[in-house]
N, CA, C and O atoms as a Tinker XYZ file with bonds, in Angstrom:
   408  protein
     1  N    -68.398000  -26.430000   17.865000    73     2
     2  CA   -68.269000  -26.157000   16.463000    64     1     3
     3  C    -67.453000  -25.106000   16.123000    63     2     4     5
     4  O    -67.551000  -24.011000   16.676000    81     3
     5  N    -66.484000  -25.398000   15.075000    73     3     6
     6  CA   -65.212000  -24.375000   14.804000    64     5     7
     7  C    -65.669000  -24.000000   13.256000    63     6     8     9
     8  O    -66.076000  -24.890000   12.510000    81     7
     9  N    -65.582000  -22.746000   12.864000    73     7    10
    10  CA   -65.593000  -22.581000   11.480000    64     9    11
    11  C    -64.508000  -21.407000   11.226000    63    10    12    13
    12  O    -64.091000  -20.651000   12.104000    81    11
    13  N    -64.098000  -21.392000    9.759000    73    11    14
    14  CA   -63.157000  -20.480000    9.655000    64    13    15
    15  C    -63.895000  -19.796000    8.366000    63    14    16    17
    16  O    -64.441000  -20.446000    7.474000    81    15
    17  N    -63.808000  -18.272000    8.429000    73    15    18
    18  CA   -64.083000  -17.428000    7.280000    64    17    19
    19  C    -62.922000  -17.131000    6.550000    63    18    20    21
    20  O    -62.108000  -16.474000    7.199000    81    19
    21  N    -62.588000  -17.413000    5.386000    73    19    22
    22  CA   -61.567000  -17.246000    4.504000    64    21    23
    23  C    -61.661000  -16.434000    3.508000    63    22    24    25
    24  O    -62.138000  -16.784000    2.428000    81    23
    25  N    -61.267000  -15.385000    3.722000    73    23    26
    26  CA   -61.136000  -14.084000    2.354000    64    25    27
    27  C    -60.355000  -15.001000    0.992000    63    26    28    29
    28  O    -59.347000  -15.688000    1.154000    81    27
    29  N    -60.814000  -14.888000    0.147000    73    27    30
    30  CA   -59.918000  -15.007000   -1.242000    64    29    31
    31  C    -60.177000  -14.155000   -2.138000    63    30    32    33
    32  O    -61.090000  -13.385000   -1.841000    81    31
    33  N    -59.620000  -13.985000   -3.308000    73    31    34
    34  CA   -59.219000  -13.293000   -4.165000    64    33    35
    35  C    -60.646000  -12.775000   -4.668000    63    34    36    37
    36  O    -61.080000  -13.453000   -5.600000    81    35
    37  N    -61.421000  -11.790000   -4.286000    73    35    38
    38  CA   -62.744000  -11.835000   -4.786000    64    37    39
    39  C    -64.044000  -12.679000   -4.391000    63    38    40    41
    40  O    -65.164000  -12.277000   -4.707000    81    39
    41  N    -63.863000  -13.737000   -3.761000    73    39    42
    42  CA   -64.734000  -14.420000   -3.082000    64    41    43
    43  C    -64.350000  -14.740000   -1.624000    63    42    44    45
    44  O    -63.432000  -14.068000   -1.153000    81    43
    45  N    -64.813000  -15.489000   -0.999000    73    43    46
    46  CA   -64.764000  -15.876000    0.391000    64    45    47
    47  C    -65.391000  -17.635000    0.677000    63    46    48    49
    48  O    -66.266000  -18.194000    0.016000    81    47
    49  N    -64.837000  -18.047000    1.525000    73    47    50
    50  CA   -65.300000  -19.593000    1.873000    64    49    51
    51  C    -65.477000  -19.760000    3.234000    63    50    52    53
    52  O    -64.805000  -19.052000    3.984000    81    51
    53  N    -66.327000  -20.640000    3.739000    73    51    54
    54  CA   -66.543000  -20.844000    5.314000    64    53    55
    55  C    -66.425000  -22.361000    5.245000    63    54    56    57
    56  O    -67.175000  -23.213000    4.770000    81    55
    57  N    -65.123000  -22.443000    5.934000    73    55    58
    58  CA   -65.046000  -23.923000    6.107000    64    57    59
    59  C    -65.202000  -24.493000    7.624000    63    58    60    61
    60  O    -64.489000  -23.983000    8.488000    81    59
    61  N    -65.890000  -25.282000    7.896000    73    59    62
    62  CA   -66.181000  -26.527000    9.101000    64    61    63
    63  C    -64.624000  -26.929000    9.598000    63    62    64    65
    64  O    -64.059000  -27.546000    8.695000    81    63
    65  N    -64.012000  -26.800000   10.453000    73    63    66
    66  CA   -62.836000  -27.234000   11.172000    64    65    67
    67  C    -62.874000  -28.151000   12.126000    63    66    68    69
    68  O    -63.865000  -28.241000   12.850000    81    67
    69  N    -61.910000  -28.882000   12.251000    73    67    70
    70  CA   -62.029000  -29.854000   13.892000    64    69    71
    71  C    -61.020000  -28.957000   14.772000    63    70    72    73
    72  O    -61.222000  -28.955000   15.987000    81    71
    73  N    -59.881000  -28.145000   14.231000    73    71    74
    74  CA   -59.153000  -27.244000   15.014000    64    73    75
    75  C    -58.946000  -26.262000   14.197000    63    74    76    77
    76  O    -58.726000  -26.522000   13.014000    81    75
    77  N    -58.973000  -24.834000   14.683000    73    75    78
    78  CA   -58.468000  -23.852000   14.020000    64    77    79
    79  C    -56.818000  -23.910000   13.908000    63    78    80    81
    80  O    -56.029000  -24.095000   14.834000    81    79
    81  N    -56.530000  -23.707000   12.548000    73    79    82
    82  CA   -54.985000  -24.033000   12.348000    64    81    83
    83  C    -54.883000  -23.404000   11.062000    63    82    84    85
    84  O    -55.709000  -23.578000   10.166000    81    83
    85  N    -53.719000  -22.567000   10.960000    73    83    86
    86  CA   -53.358000  -21.744000    9.690000    64    85    87
    87  C    -52.614000  -22.777000    8.779000    63    86    88    89
    88  O    -52.708000  -22.701000    7.553000    81    87
    89  N    -51.946000  -23.648000    9.341000    73    87    90
    90  CA   -51.021000  -24.622000    8.346000    64    89    91
    91  C    -52.098000  -25.424000    7.495000    63    90    92    93
    92  O    -53.266000  -25.670000    7.797000    81    91
    93  N    -51.417000  -25.751000    6.394000    73    91    94
    94  CA   -52.220000  -26.732000    5.790000    64    93    95
    95  C    -52.086000  -28.252000    6.313000    63    94    96    97
    96  O    -52.960000  -29.094000    6.518000    81    95
    97  N    -50.906000  -28.297000    6.433000    73    95    98
    98  CA   -50.377000  -29.621000    6.823000    64    97    99
    99  C    -51.022000  -30.382000    8.284000    63    98   100   101
   100  O    -51.165000  -31.600000    8.392000    81    99
   101  N    -51.299000  -29.575000    9.140000    73    99   102
   102  CA   -52.045000  -29.752000   10.462000    64   101   103
   103  C    -53.700000  -29.942000    9.874000    63   102   104   105
   104  O    -54.352000  -30.980000    9.983000    81   103
   105  N    -54.131000  -28.773000    9.289000    73   103   106
   106  CA   -55.443000  -29.129000    9.171000    64   105   107
   107  C    -55.808000  -29.701000    8.330000    63   106   108   109
   108  O    -57.019000  -29.527000    8.199000    81   107
   109  N    -55.219000  -30.636000    7.303000    73   107   110
   110  CA   -55.569000  -31.653000    6.324000    64   109   111
   111  C    -55.274000  -33.026000    7.013000    63   110   112   113
   112  O    -55.464000  -34.089000    6.422000    81   111
   113  N    -54.822000  -32.953000    8.236000    73   111   114
   114  CA   -54.437000  -34.402000    8.899000    64   113   115
   115  C    -55.940000  -35.317000    9.110000    63   114   116   117
   116  O    -56.990000  -34.787000    8.746000    81   115
   117  N    -55.952000  -36.461000    9.609000    73   115   118
   118  CA   -56.992000  -36.962000    9.823000    64   117   119
   119  C    -58.012000  -36.293000   10.633000    63   118   120   121
   120  O    -59.117000  -36.128000   10.116000    81   119
   121  N    -57.778000  -35.833000   11.975000    73   119   122
   122  CA   -58.549000  -34.998000   12.610000    64   121   123
   123  C    -58.850000  -33.451000   12.639000    63   122   124   125
   124  O    -59.577000  -32.862000   13.440000    81   123
   125  N    -58.114000  -32.910000   11.563000    73   123   126
   126  CA   -58.178000  -31.486000   11.551000    64   125   127
   127  C    -58.575000  -30.993000   10.427000    63   126   128   129
   128  O    -58.480000  -29.773000   10.290000    81   127
   129  N    -59.028000  -31.665000    9.520000    73   127   130
   130  CA   -59.668000  -31.242000    8.173000    64   129   131
   131  C    -60.508000  -30.062000    7.891000    63   130   132   133
   132  O    -61.282000  -29.595000    8.726000    81   131
   133  N    -60.365000  -29.643000    6.842000    73   131   134
   134  CA   -61.194000  -28.115000    6.431000    64   133   135
   135  C    -62.658000  -28.716000    5.703000    63   134   136   137
   136  O    -62.522000  -29.777000    5.094000    81   135
   137  N    -63.332000  -28.419000    5.716000    73   135   138
   138  CA   -64.757000  -28.829000    5.108000    64   137   139
   139  C    -65.375000  -27.792000    4.651000    63   138   140   141
   140  O    -65.866000  -26.981000    5.435000    81   139
   141  N    -65.453000  -27.648000    3.413000    73   139   142
   142  CA   -66.043000  -26.136000    2.767000    64   141   143
   143  C    -67.472000  -26.345000    3.075000    63   142   144   145
   144  O    -67.996000  -27.387000    2.682000    81   143
   145  N    -68.130000  -25.516000    3.702000    73   143   146
   146  CA   -69.448000  -25.044000    3.689000    64   145   147
   147  C    -70.063000  -24.253000    2.823000    63   146   148   149
   148  O    -71.231000  -24.535000    2.552000    81   147
   149  N    -69.551000  -23.297000    2.302000    73   147   150
   150  CA   -70.034000  -22.135000    1.586000    64   149   151
   151  C    -69.014000  -21.710000    0.929000    63   150   152   153
   152  O    -67.930000  -21.862000    1.492000    81   151
   153  N    -69.023000  -21.032000   -0.491000    73   151   154
   154  CA   -68.109000  -20.309000   -1.202000    64   153   155
   155  C    -69.111000  -19.507000   -1.945000    63   154   156   157
   156  O    -69.933000  -19.964000   -2.740000    81   155
   157  N    -68.919000  -17.934000   -1.515000    73   155   158
   158  CA   -69.847000  -17.406000   -2.480000    64   157   159
   159  C    -68.919000  -15.767000   -2.313000    63   158   160   161
   160  O    -67.749000  -15.808000   -1.934000    81   159
   161  N    -69.509000  -14.577000   -2.597000    73   159   162
   162  CA   -69.073000  -13.229000   -2.393000    64   161   163
   163  C    -69.055000  -12.989000   -0.907000    63   162   164   165
   164  O    -69.876000  -13.477000   -0.130000    81   163
   165  N    -67.926000  -12.096000   -0.528000    73   163   166
   166  CA   -67.999000  -11.509000    0.786000    64   165   167
   167  C    -68.973000  -11.535000    1.679000    63   166   168   169
   168  O    -68.953000  -12.144000    2.749000    81   167
   169  N    -69.839000  -10.871000    1.247000    73   167   170
   170  CA   -71.212000  -10.303000    2.022000    64   169   171
   171  C    -71.715000  -11.881000    2.283000    63   170   172   173
   172  O    -71.693000  -12.244000    3.460000    81   171
   173  N    -72.071000  -12.645000    1.489000    73   171   174
   174  CA   -72.863000  -13.887000    1.487000    64   173   175
   175  C    -72.328000  -14.680000    2.787000    63   174   176   177
   176  O    -72.994000  -15.164000    3.702000    81   175
   177  N    -71.309000  -14.675000    2.651000    73   175   178
   178  CA   -70.457000  -15.818000    3.726000    64   177   179
   179  C    -69.985000  -14.710000    5.138000    63   178   180   181
   180  O    -69.589000  -15.281000    6.154000    81   179
   181  N    -70.035000  -13.508000    5.138000    73   179   182
   182  CA   -70.204000  -12.867000    6.376000    64   181   183
   183  C    -71.455000  -13.193000    7.170000    63   182   184   185
   184  O    -71.408000  -13.356000    8.389000    81   183
   185  N    -72.867000  -13.309000    6.282000    73   183   186
   186  CA   -73.958000  -13.403000    6.893000    64   185   187
   187  C    -74.248000  -14.675000    7.148000    63   186   188   189
   188  O    -75.142000  -14.942000    7.952000    81   187
   189  N    -73.689000  -15.444000    6.641000    73   187   190
   190  CA   -73.745000  -16.857000    6.845000    64   189   191
   191  C    -72.827000  -17.197000    8.340000    63   190   192   193
   192  O    -73.087000  -18.050000    9.189000    81   191
   193  N    -71.989000  -16.475000    8.317000    73   191   194
   194  CA   -71.021000  -16.792000    9.489000    64   193   195
   195  C    -71.615000  -16.105000   10.720000    63   194   196   197
   196  O    -71.495000  -16.742000   11.766000    81   195
   197  N    -72.287000  -14.818000   10.792000    73   195   198
   198  CA   -72.899000  -14.318000   11.912000    64   197   199
   199  C    -74.196000  -15.449000   12.356000    63   198   200   201
   200  O    -74.257000  -15.865000   13.513000    81   199
   201  N    -75.024000  -15.803000   11.485000    73   199   202
   202  CA   -75.601000  -17.230000   11.877000    64   201   203
   203  C    -75.096000  -18.225000   12.622000    63   202   204   205
   204  O    -75.708000  -18.754000   13.550000    81   203
   205  N    -74.064000  -18.499000   12.284000    73   203   206
   206  CA   -73.051000  -19.597000   12.848000    64   205   207
   207  C    -72.914000  -19.165000   14.247000    63   206   208   209
   208  O    -73.123000  -19.881000   15.226000    81   207
   209  N    -72.613000  -18.155000   14.256000    73   207   210
   210  CA   -72.161000  -17.366000   15.836000    64   209   211
   211  C    -73.060000  -17.243000   16.694000    63   210   212   213
   212  O    -72.863000  -17.318000   17.907000    81   211
   213  N    -74.420000  -16.988000   16.013000    73   211   214
   214  CA   -75.745000  -16.898000   16.931000    64   213   215
   215  C    -76.022000  -18.155000   17.571000    63   214   216   217
   216  O    -76.426000  -18.336000   18.720000    81   215
   217  N    -75.721000  -19.109000   16.567000    73   215   218
   218  CA   -76.092000  -20.688000   16.965000    64   217   219
   219  C    -74.920000  -21.163000   18.035000    63   218   220   221
   220  O    -74.932000  -22.300000   18.506000    81   219
   221  N    -73.924000  -20.205000   18.368000    73   219   222
   222  CA   -72.791000  -20.939000   19.061000    64   221   223
   223  C    -71.689000  -21.401000   18.517000    63   222   224   225
   224  O    -70.927000  -22.161000   19.115000    81   223
   225  N    -71.535000  -21.051000   17.526000    73   223   226
   226  CA   -70.020000  -21.592000   16.641000    64   225   227
   227  C    -68.875000  -20.701000   16.881000    63   226   228   229
   228  O    -69.147000  -19.511000   17.042000    81   227
   229  N    -67.795000  -21.016000   16.927000    73   227   230
   230  CA   -66.723000  -20.081000   17.181000    64   229   231
   231  C    -66.134000  -20.041000   15.835000    63   230   232   233
   232  O    -65.674000  -21.096000   15.397000    81   231
   233  N    -66.076000  -18.893000   15.057000    73   231   234
   234  CA   -65.805000  -18.545000   14.024000    64   233   235
   235  C    -64.636000  -17.489000   14.084000    63   234   236   237
   236  O    -64.699000  -16.405000   14.665000    81   235
   237  N    -63.295000  -18.111000   13.214000    73   235   238
   238  CA   -62.287000  -17.489000   13.078000    64   237   239
   239  C    -62.230000  -16.738000   11.861000    63   238   240   241
   240  O    -62.989000  -17.175000   10.996000    81   239
   241  N    -61.381000  -15.483000   11.458000    73   239   242
   242  CA   -61.267000  -14.880000   10.044000    64   241   243
   243  C    -59.588000  -15.206000    9.662000    63   242   244   245
   244  O    -58.570000  -15.107000   10.347000    81   243
   245  N    -59.768000  -15.541000    8.558000    73   243   246
   246  CA   -58.187000  -15.877000    7.536000    64   245   247
   247  C    -58.526000  -15.090000    6.569000    63   246   248   249
   248  O    -59.602000  -14.503000    6.454000    81   247
   249  N    -57.374000  -15.053000    5.664000    73   247   250
   250  CA   -57.356000  -14.962000    4.284000    64   249   251
   251  C    -56.268000  -15.888000    3.581000    63   250   252   253
   252  O    -55.426000  -16.553000    4.184000    81   251
   253  N    -56.443000  -15.810000    2.104000    73   251   254
   254  CA   -55.554000  -16.563000    1.461000    64   253   255
   255  C    -55.750000  -16.141000   -0.298000    63   254   256   257
   256  O    -56.573000  -16.436000   -1.165000    81   255
   257  N    -54.477000  -15.279000   -0.234000    73   255   258
   258  CA   -54.625000  -14.223000   -1.457000    64   257   259
   259  C    -54.029000  -15.481000   -2.514000    63   258   260   261
   260  O    -52.810000  -15.575000   -2.666000    81   259
   261  N    -54.805000  -16.271000   -3.106000    73   259   262
   262  CA   -54.422000  -17.533000   -4.016000    64   261   263
   263  C    -55.578000  -17.763000   -4.674000    63   262   264   265
   264  O    -56.561000  -17.740000   -3.932000    81   263
   265  N    -55.816000  -17.995000   -5.914000    73   263   266
   266  CA   -56.832000  -18.858000   -6.714000    64   265   267
   267  C    -56.902000  -20.149000   -6.755000    63   266   268   269
   268  O    -55.916000  -20.879000   -6.655000    81   267
   269  N    -58.085000  -20.546000   -6.905000    73   267   270
   270  CA   -58.511000  -22.237000   -6.811000    64   269   271
   271  C    -58.872000  -22.647000   -5.568000    63   270   272   273
   272  O    -59.336000  -21.855000   -4.748000    81   271
   273  N    -58.681000  -24.004000   -5.301000    73   271   274
   274  CA   -59.052000  -24.415000   -3.949000    64   273   275
   275  C    -57.900000  -24.219000   -2.844000    63   274   276   277
   276  O    -56.753000  -24.664000   -2.867000    81   275
   277  N    -58.514000  -23.445000   -1.893000    73   275   278
   278  CA   -57.625000  -23.055000   -0.760000    64   277   279
   279  C    -57.647000  -23.763000    0.202000    63   278   280   281
   280  O    -56.907000  -23.507000    1.152000    81   279
   281  N    -58.673000  -25.066000    0.224000    73   279   282
   282  CA   -58.628000  -25.699000    1.275000    64   281   283
   283  C    -57.125000  -26.833000    1.820000    63   282   284   285
   284  O    -57.011000  -27.379000    2.917000    81   283
   285  N    -56.325000  -26.891000    0.863000    73   283   286
   286  CA   -55.088000  -27.571000    0.986000    64   285   287
   287  C    -53.798000  -26.174000    0.956000    63   286   288   289
   288  O    -52.609000  -26.447000    0.793000    81   287
   289  N    -54.170000  -25.067000    1.095000    73   287   290
   290  CA   -53.372000  -23.886000    1.192000    64   289   291
   291  C    -52.943000  -23.237000    2.478000    63   290   292   293
   292  O    -53.729000  -23.506000    3.387000    81   291
   293  N    -51.990000  -22.504000    2.822000    73   291   294
   294  CA   -51.632000  -22.236000    4.051000    64   293   295
   295  C    -52.357000  -20.917000    4.150000    63   294   296   297
   296  O    -52.241000  -20.133000    3.208000    81   295
   297  N    -53.233000  -20.529000    5.391000    73   295   298
   298  CA   -54.062000  -19.203000    5.493000    64   297   299
   299  C    -53.421000  -18.242000    6.288000    63   298   300   301
   300  O    -52.734000  -18.701000    7.201000    81   299
   301  N    -53.477000  -16.957000    6.164000    73   299   302
   302  CA   -53.284000  -16.050000    6.836000    64   301   303
   303  C    -54.085000  -15.294000    7.966000    63   302   304   305
   304  O    -55.234000  -14.956000    7.684000    81   303
   305  N    -53.617000  -15.013000    9.149000    73   303   306
   306  CA   -54.631000  -14.541000    9.985000    64   305   307
   307  C    -54.853000  -13.189000    9.647000    63   306   308   309
   308  O    -53.986000  -12.376000    9.328000    81   307
   309  N    -56.331000  -12.956000    9.757000    73   307   310
   310  CA   -56.744000  -11.662000    9.555000    64   309   311
   311  C    -56.304000  -11.014000    7.855000    63   310   312   313
   312  O    -55.613000  -11.546000    6.986000    81   311
   313  N    -56.916000   -9.881000    7.854000    73   311   314
   314  CA   -56.777000   -9.129000    6.262000    64   313   315
   315  C    -55.632000   -8.044000    6.071000    63   314   316   317
   316  O    -55.359000   -7.462000    5.021000    81   315
   317  N    -55.058000   -7.905000    7.231000    73   315   318
   318  CA   -53.977000   -6.927000    6.995000    64   317   319
   319  C    -53.238000   -6.827000    5.634000    63   318   320   321
   320  O    -53.261000   -5.760000    5.019000    81   319
   321  N    -52.585000   -7.905000    5.150000    73   319   322
   322  CA   -51.911000   -7.830000    4.089000    64   321   323
   323  C    -52.527000   -7.757000    2.706000    63   322   324   325
   324  O    -51.983000   -7.441000    1.648000    81   323
   325  N    -53.874000   -8.146000    2.961000    73   323   326
   326  CA   -54.492000   -8.557000    1.761000    64   325   327
   327  C    -55.091000   -7.106000    0.669000    63   326   328   329
   328  O    -55.418000   -6.003000    1.108000    81   327
   329  N    -55.097000   -7.446000   -0.519000    73   327   330
   330  CA   -55.407000   -6.239000   -1.534000    64   329   331
   331  C    -56.829000   -5.989000   -1.432000    63   330   332   333
   332  O    -57.231000   -4.909000   -1.865000    81   331
   333  N    -57.768000   -6.910000   -0.869000    73   331   334
   334  CA   -59.027000   -6.790000   -0.980000    64   333   335
   335  C    -59.708000   -6.536000    0.368000    63   334   336   337
   336  O    -60.928000   -6.582000    0.525000    81   335
   337  N    -58.887000   -6.286000    1.250000    73   335   338
   338  CA   -59.272000   -6.008000    2.743000    64   337   339
   339  C    -60.336000   -5.083000    3.070000    63   338   340   341
   340  O    -61.098000   -5.130000    4.036000    81   339
   341  N    -60.267000   -3.957000    1.821000    73   339   342
   342  CA   -61.316000   -2.877000    2.118000    64   341   343
   343  C    -62.590000   -3.163000    1.665000    63   342   344   345
   344  O    -63.500000   -2.373000    1.915000    81   343
   345  N    -62.825000   -4.335000    0.937000    73   343   346
   346  CA   -64.406000   -4.922000    0.395000    64   345   347
   347  C    -64.942000   -6.046000    1.578000    63   346   348   349
   348  O    -66.076000   -6.520000    1.508000    81   347
   349  N    -64.051000   -6.388000    2.596000    73   347   350
   350  CA   -64.302000   -7.156000    3.731000    64   349   351
   351  C    -65.070000   -6.535000    4.767000    63   350   352   353
   352  O    -64.902000   -5.410000    5.235000    81   351
   353  N    -65.934000   -7.393000    5.075000    73   351   354
   354  CA   -66.650000   -6.871000    6.713000    64   353   355
   355  C    -66.623000   -7.969000    7.533000    63   354   356   357
   356  O    -67.662000   -8.457000    7.976000    81   355
   357  N    -65.310000   -8.492000    7.828000    73   355   358
   358  CA   -65.371000  -10.036000    8.927000    64   357   359
   359  C    -65.959000   -9.974000   10.010000    63   358   360   361
   360  O    -65.544000   -9.161000   10.836000    81   359
   361  N    -66.933000  -10.691000   10.280000    73   359   362
   362  CA   -67.340000  -10.989000   12.004000    64   361   363
   363  C    -66.514000  -11.720000   12.788000    63   362   364   365
   364  O    -65.777000  -12.614000   12.371000    81   363
   365  N    -66.628000  -11.322000   14.052000    73   363   366
   366  CA   -65.718000  -12.240000   14.978000    64   365   367
   367  C    -66.883000  -12.735000   15.849000    63   366   368   369
   368  O    -68.077000  -12.445000   15.775000    81   367
   369  N    -66.245000  -13.542000   16.679000    73   367   370
   370  CA   -66.852000  -14.459000   17.598000    64   369   371
   371  C    -66.778000  -13.517000   19.085000    63   370   372   373
   372  O    -65.695000  -13.340000   19.642000    81   371
   373  N    -68.147000  -12.916000   19.667000    73   371   374
   374  CA   -67.639000  -12.316000   20.828000    64   373   375
   375  C    -66.932000  -11.111000   20.329000    63   374   376   377
   376  O    -65.883000  -10.663000   20.792000    81   375
   377  N    -67.630000  -10.621000   19.314000    73   375   378
   378  CA   -66.915000   -9.008000   18.946000    64   377   379
   379  C    -65.506000   -8.858000   19.078000    63   378   380   381
   380  O    -65.142000   -7.690000   18.947000    81   379
   381  N    -64.574000   -9.712000   19.306000    73   379   382
   382  CA   -62.934000   -9.645000   19.287000    64   381   383
   383  C    -62.528000  -10.603000   18.412000    63   382   384   385
   384  O    -63.253000  -11.448000   17.887000    81   383
   385  N    -61.217000  -10.439000   18.248000    73   383   386
   386  CA   -60.119000  -11.247000   17.577000    64   385   387
   387  C    -59.854000  -12.440000   18.338000    63   386   388   389
   388  O    -59.402000  -12.253000   19.468000    81   387
   389  N    -60.038000  -13.623000   17.962000    73   387   390
   390  CA   -59.298000  -14.864000   18.641000    64   389   391
   391  C    -58.428000  -15.110000   17.809000    63   390   392   393
   392  O    -58.413000  -15.029000   16.581000    81   391
   393  N    -57.248000  -15.608000   19.007000    73   391   394
   394  CA   -55.888000  -16.162000   18.532000    64   393   395
   395  C    -55.692000  -17.228000   17.850000    63   394   396   397
   396  O    -55.908000  -18.093000   18.699000    81   395
   397  N    -55.366000  -17.897000   16.661000    73   395   398
   398  CA   -55.456000  -18.990000   15.812000    64   397   399
   399  C    -54.167000  -19.685000   16.579000    63   398   400   401
   400  O    -53.166000  -19.062000   16.934000    81   399
   401  N    -54.399000  -21.144000   16.769000    73   399   402
   402  CA   -53.271000  -21.914000   17.069000    64   401   403
   403  C    -52.361000  -22.254000   15.981000    63   402   404   405
   404  O    -52.798000  -22.261000   14.831000    81   403
   405  N    -50.852000  -22.604000   16.279000    73   403   406
   406  CA   -49.906000  -22.411000   15.272000    64   405   407
   407  C    -49.604000  -23.902000   15.215000    63   406   408
   408  O    -48.765000  -24.333000   14.425000    81   407
């Protein structure tokens, strides 16, 4: 089970993904699509992901500084360049950052 916690402008999304990809082209292919599980405030999505991790899922953190539906957008690994990064409390699988496939 693979998921992505994607921080957006003031909200967050949790996507089930077949592969951890940042680029929209590969992620939306027939076998690599992103399926939104939750869209809510940061904290609700973070708690949801903590439950996923405890259940054995791999959750990677990304961000997308765009409005609207971001399932078709390219995501950015981590939160370093985001204006909303101070509000986020990301969760990581095994308490470490895992590299995304490119």
